[in-house]
C-alpha positions in Angstrom: 127.4 33.1 58.4 128.2 32.4 54.7 131.8 32.8 52.7 130.3 35.4 50.9 128.9 37.5 53.8 132.2 37.3 55.6 133.7 37.9 52.3 137.5 37.6 51.1 139.0 41.1 50.1 137.9 40.8 46.3 134.5 40.0 47.3 134.6 42.5 50.0 135.2 45.2 47.3 133.1 43.8 44.6 130.9 46.9 43.9 134.0 49.1 44.0 135.8 47.1 41.6 132.8 47.4 39.3 132.4 50.9 39.5 136.4 51.2 38.9 135.6 49.0 35.8 133.1 51.2 34.3 135.1 54.4 35.3 138.3 53.1 33.7 136.6 50.8 30.8 139.2 48.4 31.8 137.4 45.3 33.5 140.5 43.4 34.1 140.6 39.5 34.3 137.9 37.5 36.5 135.9 40.4 37.7 132.7 39.3 35.5 131.5 35.8 35.0 131.1 34.7 31.4 127.5 35.6 30.5 127.0 38.5 33.1 124.3 40.9 32.1 123.4 44.4 33.3 119.6 45.5 33.6 118.5 48.8 34.0 115.4 50.1 36.0 114.8 52.9 33.3 114.1 50.7 30.3 114.1 46.9 31.9 116.5 45.7 29.4 119.1 43.0 30.0 122.1 43.1 28.2 125.5 41.5 28.3 128.0 43.4 30.8 130.8 42.8 28.6 131.1 44.2 26.0 127.7 46.0 26.0 127.6 47.7 29.1 131.2 49.1 28.7 130.6 50.1 25.1 127.5 52.2 26.2 129.8 54.1 28.7 132.4 54.8 25.7 129.5 56.1 23.5 128.2 58.5 26.5 131.9 59.7 27.0 132.1 60.5 23.2 129.2 63.1 23.8 130.1 63.9 27.5 133.8 63.5 27.9 133.7 64.3 31.8 130.6 61.6 32.2 131.5 60.1 35.7 130.3 58.3 38.8 131.1 60.5 41.7 130.6 60.2 45.5 130.6 56.5 45.4 129.7 54.5 48.4 129.8 50.9 48.4 129.1 47.9 50.8 130.5 44.6 51.1 129.1 41.1 49.4 125.9 39.9 51.8 123.8 37.1 50.7 125.2 37.4 47.3 124.8 41.0 46.5 127.3 44.2 47.0 125.8 47.7 46.7 127.4 51.1 45.2 125.7 54.1 45.6 126.7 57.1 43.6 126.0 60.3 41.8 126.0 60.1 37.9 127.5 63.5 36.8 128.9 65.3 33.6 128.7 68.0 31.4 126.3 68.2 28.3 127.9 69.7 24.9 125.5 72.7 25.6 127.7 73.4 28.9 124.7 72.4 31.5 125.7 70.0 34.1 123.7 67.2 35.4 123.7 65.2 38.4 121.6 62.0 39.1 122.0 60.0 42.3 121.8 56.0 41.5 122.5 52.8 42.8 124.2 49.5 41.5 123.0 46.1 43.2 126.1 43.9 42.0 125.2 40.1 42.3 128.3 37.7 42.6 128.7 33.8 42.5 130.3 31.8 44.7 133.8 32.6 43.6 133.3 36.4 43.8 132.6 36.9 39.9 130.1 39.2 38.9 126.8 37.9 37.3 124.5 40.7 37.1 124.3 44.1 37.6 121.3 46.2 38.3 121.2 49.7 37.9 118.5 52.0 39.6 118.1 55.6 38.5 115.7 58.3 38.0 116.1 59.1 34.3 114.3 62.5 34.7 117.4 63.9 36.0 119.3 62.5 33.0 116.8 63.7 30.4 119.3 66.2 28.9 122.0 63.5 28.6 119.4 61.3 27.0 118.5 64.1 24.4 122.3 64.7 24.0 122.7 60.8 23.0 119.7 60.6 20.6 
């Protein structure tokens, strides 16, 4: 079994730490490796995690103040990947609520730093959010 598979406490909760960083917009020191990227299944665009991903969440919160990642379930790092499954939720400016199940594949290097995040979500369930952001 690899060191990552058994995992230190920091590696064990890597996906949980990423969700917390995205929720609080405070990544702290050492969570993300220099050059870490985030990729989305809906647009297949890769962007720097810091600052672009955090700025995207800030922009969403400007329109949807209660935007959140709820019902979070995470798994420890196995073969360099830790998973988070959650629901993206919030209330649109017109009062309509949205909920979309999603998942993050959080890739880590040998030191436990995040090198890549892949977000998988069905954008049909987020159509109202995308309309409100445009």
